[in-house]
C-alpha positions in Angstrom: -68.1 148.0 160.4 -69.6 148.9 163.8 -72.4 146.6 164.5 -74.8 148.0 167.7 -76.6 145.0 169.4 -80.0 145.6 168.2 -81.8 147.6 165.2 -84.1 150.4 165.2 -86.6 149.1 163.0 -89.6 147.4 164.3 -91.0 144.0 163.2 -94.2 144.3 161.6 -97.3 142.2 163.3 -98.7 139.2 160.9 -101.1 140.4 158.2 -102.1 139.0 155.2 -98.3 138.1 153.6 -99.8 138.0 150.0 -100.9 141.9 150.5 -97.8 142.3 152.2 -95.8 141.4 149.6 -98.0 143.2 147.0 -97.7 146.5 149.1 -93.7 145.9 149.1 -93.4 145.5 145.3 -95.1 148.2 144.6 -93.4 150.7 146.8 -90.1 148.9 145.4 -91.5 149.8 141.7 -92.3 153.6 142.7 -89.3 154.4 145.6 -91.0 158.1 145.4 -94.2 157.1 146.9 -93.1 155.5 149.6 -90.3 156.3 152.6 -87.3 153.1 152.1 -87.2 152.5 155.9 -91.0 151.2 155.7 -90.1 148.9 152.7 -87.2 147.6 154.7 -89.1 146.9 157.4 -91.6 145.1 155.1 -88.6 143.2 153.4 -87.7 142.1 156.7 -90.8 141.0 157.5 -91.6 139.0 154.6 -88.3 137.2 155.3 -89.3 136.2 158.4 -93.0 135.2 157.3 -92.3 134.0 154.1 -88.7 133.1 153.2 -89.7 132.5 149.2 -90.1 136.0 149.1 -86.1 136.4 150.0 -85.3 136.7 146.4 -86.7 140.3 146.0 -86.2 141.2 149.0 -82.5 140.8 148.7 -82.6 142.1 145.0 -84.2 145.6 146.7 -81.5 145.7 149.4 -78.6 145.0 147.2 -80.0 148.0 145.4 -79.2 150.3 148.3 -75.3 148.7 148.2 -74.9 149.4 144.8 -76.1 152.9 144.7 -73.9 153.6 147.8 -71.1 152.4 145.9 -71.5 154.2 142.9 -71.7 157.6 145.2 -68.9 156.7 146.8 -67.0 156.1 143.6 -68.2 159.7 142.2 -66.9 160.9 145.5 -63.3 159.6 145.2 -62.8 160.1 141.7 -63.9 164.1 142.8 -61.3 164.1 144.8 -62.9 163.2 148.5 -66.0 166.1 147.4 -69.3 165.1 147.7 -71.5 165.3 144.1 -74.0 168.4 144.6 -76.2 165.9 142.6 -76.2 163.6 145.6 -78.0 165.3 148.0 -79.7 162.1 148.8 -76.5 160.6 150.0 -76.8 160.8 153.8 -80.3 159.9 153.8 -78.8 156.6 151.3 -76.1 156.0 154.2 -78.4 156.0 157.5 -80.8 153.4 155.0 -77.4 151.5 154.6 -77.2 151.6 158.2 -80.2 150.3 159.2 -79.9 147.4 156.4 -76.9 146.1 157.9 -78.2 146.4 161.6 -81.2 144.4 160.5 -79.3 141.9 158.7 -76.7 141.5 161.4 -79.7 140.8 163.9 -81.7 138.6 161.6 -78.7 136.2 161.1 -78.1 136.0 164.9 -81.3 134.9 165.5 -82.0 132.3 162.8 -80.8 129.0 161.4 -77.6 128.4 159.3 -79.5 127.7 156.2 -80.0 131.4 156.5 -76.3 132.3 156.8 -75.5 129.9 153.8 -78.4 132.1 151.7 -76.8 135.7 152.9 -73.3 134.4 152.4 -74.3 133.6 148.7 -76.3 136.5 148.1 -73.2 138.7 149.8 -70.5 136.9 147.5 -72.6 137.4 144.6 -73.6 141.1 145.0 -69.6 141.6 145.8 -68.9 139.8 142.6 -71.5 141.6 140.6 -70.0 145.2 142.2 -67.0 144.6 141.7 -66.6 143.6 138.2 -69.3 146.2 137.2 -67.2 149.1 139.3 -63.9 147.8 138.2 -62.7 150.8 136.3 -64.2 153.2 138.5 -62.3 154.8 141.2 -58.2 155.2 141.6 -57.7 151.3 141.5 -57.0 150.1 137.9 -58.2 147.0 136.9 -54.7 145.5 136.6 -53.3 147.0 139.9 -52.5 144.8 142.6 -54.5 143.2 145.6 -53.2 145.6 148.1 -54.9 148.4 146.2 -57.7 147.0 145.5 -58.1 145.8 149.2 -57.5 149.5 150.5 -59.9 150.9 147.9 -62.9 148.3 148.3 -62.9 148.2 152.1 -62.7 152.0 152.2 -66.2 151.7 151.0 -68.9 151.3 153.7 -71.1 149.5 151.3 -68.8 146.5 150.3 -66.9 146.7 154.3 -70.5 146.0 155.4 -71.5 143.3 152.9 -67.8 141.7 154.1 -68.9 142.1 157.1 -72.1 140.2 157.1 -70.1 137.4 155.0 -67.4 137.0 157.7 -70.5 136.7 160.7 -71.9 134.2 158.7 -69.3 132.2 158.7 -68.3 132.4 162.0 -71.8 131.4 163.5 -71.6 127.9 160.8 -69.9 124.6 162.0 -66.8 123.4 159.8 -68.5 121.1 158.2 -71.5 123.4 157.0 -68.6 125.1 155.2 -67.7 123.5 152.0 -70.8 124.8 150.4 -70.1 128.1 151.2 -66.7 127.8 150.1 -67.6 126.0 146.8 -69.7 129.3 146.0 -66.6 131.3 146.5 -64.9 129.4 144.2 -67.1 129.6 141.4 -67.9 133.1 142.1 -64.1 133.8 141.8 -63.9 131.9 138.6 -67.0 134.2 137.2 -65.5 137.8 138.5 -62.1 136.8 138.3 -59.5 138.9 138.6 -61.8 141.9 140.1 -63.3 139.5 142.9 -59.7 138.5 143.9 -59.6 141.2 146.8 -62.8 139.4 148.5 -61.5 136.2 148.6 -58.0 137.6 150.1 -60.1 139.5 152.8 -62.4 136.4 153.5 -59.6 134.0 153.5 -57.1 136.6 155.5 -60.2 136.6 158.5 -60.9 132.2 158.0 -57.7 130.9 156.8 -58.0 127.8 158.2 -61.5 127.0 157.0 -61.2 128.8 153.7 -57.7 127.1 152.6 -58.6 123.4 154.0 -61.9 123.8 152.1 -61.1 125.0 149.1 -58.1 122.3 148.7 -60.5 119.9 149.3 -63.0 121.5 146.7 -60.3 121.5 144.3 -59.4 118.1 144.9 -62.7 117.1 144.3 -62.1 118.9 141.0 -59.1 117.6 139.7 -60.0 113.7 140.6 -63.6 113.8 138.6 -61.9 115.6 135.3 -58.7 113.1 135.2 -56.4 115.5 136.8 -57.0 118.5 134.4 -55.8 121.5 135.5 -57.0 123.7 132.7 -60.9 123.7 134.9 -61.7 127.3 136.1 -62.0 125.8 139.5 -58.7 125.0 139.5 -57.3 128.3 138.7 -59.7 129.7 141.4 -58.1 127.4 144.1 -54.6 128.5 142.8 -55.7 132.0 142.9 -56.8 131.5 146.5 -54.0 129.8 147.9 -51.3 132.1 146.2 -53.3 135.0 147.4 -53.1 133.8 151.4 -49.9 132.0 151.1 -48.4 135.5 151.9 -49.5 135.8 155.6 -50.8 132.5 156.4 -48.0 129.7 155.0 -48.6 128.0 158.2 -52.4 127.4 157.4 -51.4 126.4 154.1 -48.9 124.2 155.1 -50.8 121.8 157.7 -53.8 121.8 154.6 -51.5 120.1 152.8 -50.4 117.5 155.6 -53.8 117.1 156.3 -54.4 115.7 152.9 -51.1 113.6 152.6 -52.1 111.9 156.0 -55.8 111.3 154.8 -54.4 109.5 151.7 -52.1 107.5 153.9 -55.5 106.2 156.3 -56.9 102.8 155.6 -60.1 102.6 153.8 -62.6 104.1 155.3 -66.5 105.7 154.5 -66.3 108.7 152.0 -66.7 111.9 153.9 -66.7 115.6 153.0 -63.6 115.2 151.5 -63.9 112.6 149.4 -63.5 109.1 148.5 -60.9 106.5 147.0 -61.2 108.3 143.5 -59.9 111.6 145.4 -57.6 109.4 147.8 -55.8 108.2 144.6 -55.4 111.4 142.9 -54.1 113.6 146.3 -50.2 113.5 145.6 -51.0 114.3 142.2 -52.7 116.9 143.2 -50.6 118.3 145.5 -47.6 118.0 143.3 -49.4 119.7 140.5 -50.4 122.6 142.5 -46.8 122.9 143.3 -45.8 123.5 139.9 -47.7 126.4 139.5 -46.7 128.3 142.6 -43.3 128.7 144.5 -44.8 129.1 147.7 -46.9 126.2 147.5 -43.9 124.4 146.5 -42.5 125.6 149.2 -45.0 124.3 151.6 -44.9 121.1 149.7 -41.6 120.9 150.3 -41.6 121.2 154.4 -44.4 118.7 154.2 -42.3 116.1 152.3 -39.2 116.5 154.8 -41.8 116.2 157.7 -44.0 113.1 156.2 -41.7 111.4 153.7 -39.9 108.8 156.2 -38.9 105.2 154.4 -42.4 103.4 156.3 -44.1 106.5 154.6 -43.0 105.6 151.3 -43.3 102.0 151.7 -47.3 102.6 152.4 -47.4 105.3 149.3 -46.0 102.2 147.1 -49.4 101.2 146.4 -51.1 104.1 145.7 -48.2 105.1 143.1 -49.7 103.2 140.3 -53.4 105.2 140.5 -51.3 109.0 140.8 -49.9 108.2 136.8 -53.2 108.8 134.9 -53.2 112.0 136.6 -50.3 113.0 135.2 -50.9 111.1 131.7 -47.9 108.7 131.9 -44.9 107.4 134.3 -42.6 109.6 132.5 -44.9 112.6 132.9 -45.4 112.1 136.6 -41.2 111.4 137.2 -40.8 114.7 134.9 -43.1 116.8 137.3 -41.1 115.4 140.3 -37.8 116.8 138.8 -39.4 119.9 137.8 -40.8 120.0 141.1 -37.0 119.6 142.5 -35.3 122.0 140.3 -37.8 124.8 141.1 -37.3 124.5 145.0 -35.8 127.9 146.3 -35.2 126.7 149.4 -34.0 123.9 151.5 -33.0 122.0 148.4 -30.2 120.3 150.5 -32.5 119.2 153.0 -34.8 117.5 149.9 -31.1 116.3 148.1 -29.7 114.7 151.1 -32.3 113.8 153.8 -34.7 112.5 151.3 -33.6 111.8 147.9 -29.8 110.2 148.2 -31.4 108.2 151.4 -34.3 106.9 149.7 -31.7 105.6 146.6 -29.8 103.8 148.8 -33.2 102.0 151.0 -33.1 98.5 151.0 -36.6 98.1 149.8 -36.1 98.1 146.1 -39.1 99.2 145.0 -38.6 103.0 146.4 -34.9 102.5 145.4 -35.3 101.8 142.4 -37.3 104.6 142.2 -35.4 107.5 143.8 -32.5 106.1 141.7 -34.3 107.0 138.5 -35.6 110.1 139.6 -32.1 111.2 140.9 -30.7 110.2 137.2 -33.5 112.2 135.5 -33.0 115.1 138.0 -29.2 115.0 137.3 -29.3 114.8 133.6 -31.9 117.9 133.8 -29.5 120.0 135.4 -26.5 119.2 133.4 -28.6 120.3 130.3 -30.2 123.5 132.3 -26.5 124.3 133.7 -24.9 124.1 130.4 -27.3 125.9 128.0 -28.9 128.5 130.0 -27.6 131.7 131.5 -30.4 132.2 134.3 -30.2 131.2 137.6 -31.8 127.8 138.4 -33.5 128.1 142.1 -32.3 124.1 143.2 -28.6 124.9 142.5 -28.9 128.4 144.1 -31.0 127.2 147.0 -27.9 124.1 147.5 -25.2 126.8 146.8 -26.3 128.2 150.3 -25.2 125.5 152.2 -22.0 123.7 149.9 -20.8 122.8 153.6 -23.0 119.8 153.7 -22.7 119.2 150.4 -19.3 118.9 150.4 -19.4 116.4 153.2 -21.2 114.2 150.7 -18.0 114.4 148.3 -15.8 112.6 150.9 -19.1 109.9 151.4 -17.8 106.0 151.2 -21.0 106.1 149.3 -20.2 106.1 145.7 -23.7 107.3 144.8 -23.4 110.1 147.4 -20.2 110.9 145.9 -21.0 111.0 142.8 -24.3 112.7 142.9 -23.0 115.5 145.0 -19.5 115.7 142.7 -22.1 116.2 139.6 -24.3 118.8 141.6 -21.0 120.9 142.5 -19.8 120.9 139.1 -23.5 122.0 137.6 -23.1 124.8 140.0 -19.8 125.4 138.5 -21.4 126.0 135.5 -23.3 128.7 136.5 -21.0 130.5 138.7 -17.3 128.9 138.2 -16.4 131.2 141.5 -18.2 128.4 143.7 -15.8 125.9 142.6 -12.1 126.8 144.1 -14.0 126.4 147.4 -15.1 123.2 146.7 -11.5 122.1 145.3 -9.8 123.3 148.5 -12.1 121.7 150.4 -11.5 118.2 149.0 -7.6 118.5 149.1 -7.5 119.7 152.3 -10.0 116.6 153.7 -9.5 113.9 151.3 -7.7 110.4 152.1 -8.7 108.3 149.1 -8.0 108.8 145.8 -11.9 108.2 144.9 -12.5 111.3 146.9 -9.5 113.1 145.1 -10.8 112.4 142.1 -13.2 115.1 142.4 -10.9 117.8 142.3 -10.4 116.2 138.7 -14.0 116.6 137.4 -14.4 119.8 139.3 -10.9 121.4 137.6 -11.1 119.8 134.4 -12.3 122.1 131.4 -11.1 125.5 133.3 -8.1 126.9 133.2 -5.5 127.0 135.9 -6.4 130.6 136.8 -10.0 129.9 137.4 -10.0 127.2 139.4 -7.0 124.9 140.5 -4.9 128.3 141.0 -7.3 130.1 143.5 -8.2 126.8 144.8 -4.4 126.3 146.4 -4.2 130.0 147.1 -7.2 129.5 149.9 -5.8 125.8 150.8 -2.4 127.7 151.9 -4.2 129.5 154.9 -5.0 126.9 156.7 -3.4 125.8 159.8 -4.8 122.8 161.0 -1.5 120.5 160.9 -3.2 117.6 159.7 -4.9 118.6 156.7 -2.3 120.6 155.6 -0.2 117.5 155.6 -3.5 115.9 153.9 -2.8 119.0 151.3 0.5 118.4 150.4 0.1 114.7 150.0 -2.9 115.1 147.7 -0.9 118.0 145.7 1.6 115.7 145.0 -0.5 113.0 143.7 -2.5 115.1 141.8 0.6 116.3 140.2 1.7 112.3 139.2 -1.6 112.0 137.9 -1.2 115.2 135.6 2.1 113.6 134.8 1.0 110.2 134.1 -1.0 111.7 131.5 -4.3 109.9 132.4 -6.0 113.5 133.0 -4.9 115.3 130.2 -6.9 118.5 131.3 -5.8 118.5 134.9 -3.6 121.7 135.4 -1.9 121.2 138.6 1.6 122.0 137.5 0.6 125.7 136.5 -1.5 126.5 139.4 1.2 125.3 142.1 3.7 127.2 139.7 1.5 130.3 140.0 1.1 130.0 144.5 5.4 128.9 144.4 5.5 132.2 146.2 3.2 131.5 149.0 4.2 128.0 149.2 7.8 128.9 149.6 7.1 131.3 152.2 4.6 128.7 154.2 7.8 126.4 154.4 10.0 128.7 155.9 7.9 128.7 158.6 6.9 124.6 158.2 8.7 122.9 161.5 7.7 119.3 160.6 9.8 117.5 158.3 7.2 115.5 156.4 5.0 118.3 155.8 8.2 120.1 154.6 9.3 117.2 152.1 6.1 117.6 150.7 6.4 121.0 150.5 10.0 121.0 148.9 8.6 118.0 146.6 5.9 120.8 145.2 8.3 123.4 144.9 10.5 120.7 142.8 8.1 119.5 140.2 7.6 122.7 138.5 11.0 123.7 139.3 13.0 120.6 138.1 10.7 118.5 136.1 8.9 121.3 133.9 11.1 124.0 133.5 8.5 126.6 134.5 10.5 130.3 135.0 10.1 131.7 138.3 10.3 135.8 138.9 12.6 137.2 140.7 11.2 137.7 143.8 9.7 134.1 143.8 13.3 133.0 143.4 14.6 134.5 146.5 11.7 133.4 148.6 11.8 129.5 147.2 16.4 130.0 148.0 15.0 131.5 151.9 12.8 128.3 151.8 15.5 125.3 150.7 17.9 126.9 153.2 15.3 126.9 156.1 14.4 123.1 154.7 17.7 122.7 154.7 18.5 123.1 158.7 15.1 121.6 159.6 15.8 117.9 157.8 19.6 118.3 159.3 18.5 118.6 162.9 15.0 116.3 162.8 15.6 113.8 160.4 18.1 111.0 159.8 18.7 108.3 157.4 16.7 107.7 154.0 14.4 110.5 154.7 17.5 112.8 155.0 19.2 111.9 152.2 15.5 112.3 149.9 15.4 115.7 151.8 19.1 116.4 150.2 18.5 115.5 147.2 15.3 117.4 147.0 16.8 120.6 148.0 19.9 120.4 146.1 17.8 119.8 142.6 16.3 122.8 143.4 19.1 124.9 143.8 21.2 123.4 140.9 18.4 124.1 138.8 18.0 128.0 139.9 21.8 128.2 139.2 20.9 128.1 135.9 18.8 131.1 135.8 21.4 133.5 136.1 24.1 134.9 138.3 21.8 136.8 140.5 20.0 134.1 141.5 23.2 131.9 142.4 24.9 134.6 144.5 21.8 135.4 147.0 21.5 131.8 147.1 25.5 131.5 147.8 25.2 134.4 150.1 22.7 133.3 152.5 24.0 129.8 152.4 27.2 131.2 153.8 26.1 133.9 156.1 23.8 131.1 157.6 26.2 128.9 158.4 29.0 131.5 159.9 26.6 134.3 161.5 23.6 133.3 162.7 21.7 130.4 164.7 22.2 127.7 162.4 26.0 127.6 163.2 26.0 126.0 166.2 25.2 122.5 163.8 28.1 123.1 162.6 30.4 123.4 165.9 29.9 126.9 166.7 29.5 128.4 170.1 26.1 128.8 170.8 24.1 132.0 170.3 21.4 132.9 172.3 18.1 134.7 172.2 17.2 133.5 168.3 15.6 130.4 166.6 18.0 128.2 164.8 15.2 128.2 161.7 14.5 132.2 161.2 12.1 133.6 158.4 14.1 135.5 156.0 15.4 138.9 156.9 14.1 142.1 154.8 17.0 144.2 153.8 15.0 147.6 154.2 14.3 146.7 158.1 18.1 145.6 158.3 19.0 148.8 157.0 16.4 151.1 158.9 17.6 149.4 162.4 21.2 151.0 161.7 20.0 154.3 162.1 21.0 158.0 160.7 24.1 158.7 162.5 27.9 157.0 161.8 29.6 155.7 164.4 33.5 156.2 164.5 36.0 153.8 164.8 37.5 153.4 168.4 41.1 152.2 169.2 40.7 149.2 171.8 41.7 145.6 172.0 38.7 142.9 171.8 41.0 139.7 173.8 41.4 140.5 177.6 41.7 138.4 180.7 38.5 139.5 182.6 35.7 142.3 182.8 36.5 145.5 185.4 34.0 144.5 188.1 33.4 141.1 187.6 36.6 139.1 187.9 38.2 136.7 185.7 36.7 136.0 182.2 34.7 132.9 182.3 35.6 130.1 180.4 34.1 130.0 176.6 31.2 128.1 176.4 31.2 124.7 174.4 29.3 123.5 171.5 26.2 121.0 172.8 26.1 119.6 169.4 28.2 115.8 169.8 31.2 115.6 167.4 29.8 112.7 165.2 26.7 114.7 164.5 28.5 118.3 163.7 30.8 116.4 161.0 28.0 114.8 159.4 25.8 117.8 159.2 28.9 120.0 158.0 28.9 117.5 155.4 25.5 117.7 154.5 25.9 121.4 154.5 29.1 121.1 151.6 27.1 119.4 150.0 23.8 121.8 149.6 26.7 124.6 149.1 28.4 122.8 146.1 24.4 122.3 144.7 24.3 126.1 145.3 27.7 126.9 143.2 27.2 124.0 140.3 26.4 125.7 137.3 26.8 123.2 135.0 29.9 124.6 133.3 33.6 124.3 135.0 33.9 128.1 134.4 31.1 129.1 136.0 31.2 126.7 138.8 34.4 127.9 139.6 33.0 131.6 139.3 30.4 130.4 141.8 33.2 128.7 144.1 35.5 132.5 144.5 32.0 134.0 145.4 31.7 132.0 148.4 35.8 133.1 149.0 34.9 136.3 148.6 32.3 136.2 150.6 34.1 134.1 153.4 36.6 137.4 153.6 33.7 139.6 153.7 32.4 137.8 156.6 35.7 137.0 158.9 37.7 139.8 158.1 36.7 142.8 160.2 37.5 145.8 157.7 38.4 145.9 153.8 41.4 147.2 154.3 44.8 144.4 153.4 42.5 141.6 152.2 44.6 141.9 149.1 46.3 139.1 147.1 49.8 139.6 148.3 51.7 138.3 151.4 53.3 141.5 153.4 57.2 141.4 155.3 56.8 139.7 158.7 57.0 143.0 160.6 54.1 144.0 158.9 52.2 141.8 161.0 52.8 144.1 163.8 50.4 146.5 162.1 47.4 143.9 161.7 47.9 141.7 164.8 44.7 142.9 165.9 42.8 142.0 163.0 44.5 138.5 162.6 43.4 138.1 166.0 40.4 138.7 164.9 40.3 136.5 162.7 41.9 133.2 164.2 39.1 133.7 166.6 36.3 133.6 164.6 37.7 130.3 163.0 38.7 128.6 166.3 34.5 130.2 167.4 33.2 128.9 164.0 34.8 125.5 162.9 32.7 124.8 159.6 35.0 128.4 158.1 37.8 125.4 158.0 35.5 123.4 156.1 34.4 125.7 153.8 38.1 126.6 153.0 38.4 123.2 152.4 35.6 123.3 149.8 37.3 126.5 148.3 40.6 125.0 148.0 39.6 122.0 145.9 38.3 124.2 143.3 41.6 125.5 142.5 42.6 128.5 142.8 39.4 129.9 144.6 42.0 129.8 147.9 43.7 132.6 146.3 41.3 134.6 147.3 41.0 134.1 150.7 44.9 134.9 151.1 43.7 137.3 154.1 42.7 134.4 156.0 45.4 132.4 155.7 47.9 134.9 156.3 46.2 135.9 159.4 45.8 132.3 160.9 50.0 131.7 159.6 50.8 134.7 161.7 49.0 133.6 164.8 50.2 130.3 164.5 53.9 131.3 163.9 53.3 133.5 167.2 52.0 131.0 168.9 54.7 128.5 168.5 57.1 130.9 169.4 56.0 130.5 172.9 53.7 127.9 172.9 52.6 125.8 176.4 52.8 122.0 176.7 49.1 122.8 177.3 47.8 124.4 174.2 50.2 122.2 172.0 47.4 119.7 171.1 45.1 122.7 170.0 47.4 124.4 168.3 49.4 121.1 166.4 45.5 120.9 164.7 45.5 124.7 164.0 48.8 124.1 162.0 47.9 120.7 160.6 44.6 122.2 159.0 46.5 125.4 157.9 49.0 123.4 155.7 46.4 121.0 154.7 44.7 123.9 153.1 47.9 125.5 151.5 48.9 122.1 149.8 45.4 121.2 148.9 45.0 124.2 147.2 48.4 123.8 145.5 49.7 126.9 147.0 52.7 125.9 148.5 55.2 123.3 146.4 57.7 120.6 147.5 59.1 119.8 150.1 56.8 122.0 151.4 53.9 120.1 151.0 55.2 116.9 153.9 55.7 120.2 156.7 52.3 118.1 158.2 54.7 115.1 158.4 57.6 117.2 159.8 56.5 119.2 162.5 55.4 116.7 165.1 59.0 115.2 164.8 61.5 118.6 165.8 61.4 120.6 168.8 58.6 122.5 170.0 61.0 126.0 169.9 62.3 125.5 166.0 58.5 125.3 164.5 57.9 128.8 164.4 61.6 129.3 162.5 60.4 126.8 160.0 57.1 128.1 159.1 58.5 131.7 159.0 60.7 130.1 156.2 58.8 127.6 154.4 55.6 129.3 154.4 55.4 133.1 155.5 58.6 133.9 153.2 57.7 131.6 150.3 54.3 132.6 150.0 55.6 136.5 150.7 58.0 136.0 147.3 55.9 133.9 145.5 52.4 135.9 145.7 49.6 133.3 145.5 47.9 134.4 142.2 45.7 132.4 140.0 47.5 133.4 137.0 49.7 130.6 138.1 46.8 127.7 137.6 46.3 126.8 133.9 43.4 124.4 132.8 43.8 121.1 131.3 41.8 119.2 128.5 39.1 118.0 130.9 38.8 121.6 132.1 40.3 121.2 135.5 42.6 123.6 137.2 46.3 122.9 138.0 49.2 124.0 138.7 52.8 122.7 137.9 54.5 121.7 140.8 57.5 120.6 139.7 58.4 123.8 137.8 57.7 126.0 140.8 60.7 123.9 143.4 61.7 126.4 145.8 65.5 128.2 146.0 67.8 126.9 148.9 67.1 130.6 150.8 63.2 128.8 151.9 63.7 125.1 152.4 67.1 125.2 153.8 65.7 125.7 157.5 63.8 122.5 156.6 66.7 120.3 155.5 68.7 120.9 158.2 65.8 120.6 160.9 65.4 117.2 159.1 68.6 116.1 159.3 68.8 116.6 163.0 65.7 114.1 163.3 67.1 111.6 160.9 66.5 108.3 162.5 62.8 109.1 162.5 62.5 111.6 159.1 64.9 109.3 157.4 63.0 108.1 154.7 61.2 111.5 154.2 64.3 113.4 153.3 65.7 110.8 151.0 62.3 111.4 149.0 62.3 115.0 149.4 66.0 116.3 149.2 68.1 113.0 147.6 65.8 111.1 145.3 64.6 114.6 143.7 68.5 115.7 143.5 69.5 112.6 141.9 66.8 112.2 139.1 68.1 116.1 138.5 
């Protein structure tokens, strides 16, 4: 309300005060006979000259205010239109302005005593008006505070009273404000809730004064009533503070801090805040206020975080016993503190981590014992609430917003920190199980000790694997930090052992690992660290081998790919015991998968054979290096490979792949050599055969043989250039002119990829599987015979090695009967120009006329396939060349000749 500098009402000259008072009373009693402005002037004259008349004068002034309020509300109810009966409204409005201006000037020029009088008068009048007209206007009695403020501050009369009250408070000193604040509280008690808008408006204009003095007034009432919270004054204090907290949180915080610090001051004389009694009750008083309002609790939390240091607590120890009477007993005090902590909806993590836990481990036993007791009560109460109450718990909601700090405590070396944090997280899980997977994932990635890992057990117990453990593992698989991944695999293995031991019956590790096998196996395909890869392979091993989990087809293929990638990783980057352990794990997994079905077995065998022959890993087994690709590659997509082929067909062209050079570039360069040392190649090859053996081992002789036959067929598929002439029969030697190009291609493939010889040898051990590799044997035999017919001294060692390998294979597979089994011993001692003749007669012609068929083999009682070679002794036409050559070299081959051609005949 606008306030001019002076009033138009002039001060009357001094007269007989009794006469003036008589005239004023008469005028007030008969308002129609006198001028209102004249009476107002007389009233102000009396106030100045006869202060005892203040009640009558202010009552008269109040009548104008009340009448103005009634007119305002009538207008408001009529939609803003004046009532025709209110023709005197304009005059009343001008009178109200005169009263306001005169009061304003009177207050400014008189003592503080008058200001307190006018504060009480204005507040009392506002209380009466607010209650009397509570149901008038547009603000219902139960309307919001903002509605009441809007309605009453739009009224000229009530706005004038508020201005007068605020003007008086502005002119008062700080110590003079206590009595008006007490009166404000008393008035609030009398007229609540209709008076709340006045408190809100006054407190909003003078928050520092009102909040501080209201708190002190409430403290005094609390202390003198032995902690009773049912007194009207305490209720008013709460109402006022809650109203003001929305916009004046800082002022409330400052007032709380002032009271708290005041309690720590040494004994000083009592002041307007109180004396020893109030000091002893102050903390209990603040706790009680905070228990009634979340906004006040927030302020108290801020005070605690800022001021509650160990040093402060040591000062408060002596006060602690004085708080108990205000809470009835010690247990009730602790329960109140726990209740407040549970009700915290902001900064709960700071209260828990920065105050409660440090105090529980503080060196002062008085402090630590109290903190431990409060902590124990807190955890017990949270447990009860989280299990039995579906509603949200503020403390857990708040602390859950900063789970990272809480999770760090799980890895603490202090047991109380660790166990308390674990308990809190478990309670959060009771409220919302979805928070637990993240916590389990964090612990598994960061835990380095068993006592830390024990948290995973507590988090996942009493939940199904789908609820906690499985999604937790899924989250960890996105981690890229190598050290964390290494901890993860080690911790998962440890947890699986704990579960297997039966110590933790409800620990659902196996099921959780099994549900993530696909992702783990895919991650293993890209792993380049042997230690990590071994642990990942063991994780696959545990549910597959030890616990008979049945994986799906897609998962099986992924596991096979993972085992193959793992195989190449450990043969390159490990040795000794670790390599043996890796081999055992990978082989055991493949053996177990073999039992699932032929689809699994066929896929695994194809991938192994394909990788070691046609892809980069073949270099590990002595092949000429490929360029531009990694040795360990991720599995290929069949669809992507097919898409690369395009949609058009390419017709076969007649050409030769062997030549001495390239036109325009000169002679053919020397062929590159395998960079892997021979010893390493031999060792890697032996590991490959063990790995392949695991992939073909099916538990029964016939099933295993079928698997090895599939290896033989795959070998033919990968080595032979096309599908023509891949049958078992050996043709006439003249027919080799038709197949010479493909025979040379097959021979070159074997020379460039030595592992094929090892695979053939493996196949030969499983008779009669070698029969299915007839096309390869024919091609090699054909090229060997051709080369021996024109052998040079330079190429002889290599040709001799190839010939010995061929004869060894034929003997191992029982495709040649005696005396052909001794060919390898004969060839080195006969002329070079006769070797091709010997091979043609003993090898080619015999196999041409005696097709190497599986039908020649029978199974004995032990399940072993074999051929009775004693009954398959070849006729003279196939052995005569060999016999004559041996006779020409009888000096050297005498004993062998006797064994092959004399001894057996003598026996006949």
